[in-house]
Every structure is written in structure tokens, then in C-alpha cells.
N, C-alpha and C positions, 0 to 999 in steps of 0.2 A: 796522881797516878792515874791514868786511863787503861782500861782493859777491854779489848773488842775481840768477843768469841765469834766463832763462825764454825759451820760444819754439821749442825745438828740436822735431823731429818727422821723419815720413816724408812725403817728397814725391817726385814722379816727375821726371824729368829733364826740364828746361825750366820748371818750376813755382818757385814763391817762398815764402820764409819771412822772418819778421821777428824778430830776436832782441832781447831786453831785458836790461839789467843795471842794477839799483838799487844804489848805494853808499850806505853807511852808517858811522857811526863818525867817527874822526879824520880827515875828509876835507876837501879844499881844492878848490874849483871851479877853481882855476887849475891844476891838475895835469893831466897827460895821461892819457887813458884809451884802451882798445882791445880789440881781439877777437884771439885767437891760436886755432888749432886744432891737433888731434894725432890722428895714426891710430896705432892700436896697433902699436908696434915701430918707431915712426918719432919723430924729434923734433918738439917743439912748434914751430910757425911762425907767423910773423906774418901775418895777415890786414889788419888796417887799424888806424890809430890816429887820434886826433882830439885837438887842444889846446883849451884853454879859449875860445881865439879863433875856434876852427872850421877850424884848419889840418889838412888831413888827409893821411894817407900810406896807400897801398894796395899790397899785394903784387901783382906783374905778373899772376899766373893769375887775380885777381878784379877786375882795373881794367875799368870799364866794366859790371860786372854787379852788385857790390855797392857800397853805399852806407853809410858810417857817420856817425851824426850824435848830438849830445847835446843834453840839456835840463838846463842848469845849476841852474834852479830845483828840479828833481826829482832832480838828482844821479844822472841815468840816461843811459846811453848806449844806442844802437840800432845794428843791423846789418841792414839791408835787403838781403836777398839774392834776385836774380832771375836767371833763366835758368841754373836750378842745373844742375850737372853731376853725373854718377856720382863723379867724384874730388873733389868738394866734401864728400863724406862723411867725417865726422871728429866728434870731440868739440870744441866751441868753448867757449873759456875767455875770461871777460871779465877785463880788466886794469886795474889802477890803478897807476901810477907815482908812489909816494911817495918814502918813506925807502928803500924798496926796492919789488920788484915785488909787488903783492898780486895774488891770483887768487880768482875764482870757483869755484863747485863743477864746473863744466862742463854743457854742455846737449848731447845727442846729435843731430846732425843726418844724416839717412839719406836719400841720394837714389838712387831705383830707376832702373835703364836701361830 
């Protein structure tokens, strides 16, 4: 399984970014995908997940601001991030839950205050 994430960058507080993650290899569209994030020196934490049927789960800090979606035909998961805050600054990792957790390379999101 290979996961290629893109869309990170520098944005001012209150702004928006959209992350994308394309999955390839031995994948099944029925498997859950999601986004996690990690700040240096801290543990990786859940941001949002989505099942193949579209059931979503969000971490409390991002509820109402972030939206996860997926295009099963393209094996791609998205994360629309609105009303970004300084504390959203992190490396964001795409995740595919198969026989184990598979991770993308990470994309840096920097929110300036």
C-alpha cells in the first residue's frame, strides 16, 4: 500500500487548506481511511476518519472546522480544513487501515497567528 499526500503549506489563521491523499497498491475501497497529525515531540493524534460508506469520526478540536471525504473511484481521501488555528500546525499523515496501519509521507501544515 502506498499513500501519497499533498496540499500542505503555510496559511494565516482563519484561512483554509485542502489536503489530498491518493492510495495505490493492494488496497480495498471498503477499508477505513483517515488523517492524523503530529507536532514534534508529541504523539501522533487522530484528526478524522471515514469508512467506505461515508461514516465519519472527528477529533473534538477539529469538529465543525474540518471535513473529511473520500472518492472511492479514485482511491483518494480529502481533508478540507477551514478556520485554521495556530494550534493546527503539524505534520499531517494520511492513514489506511488494512492488515495494519499504513501511513503516507506526511505533509506540513503551518498556520501563522
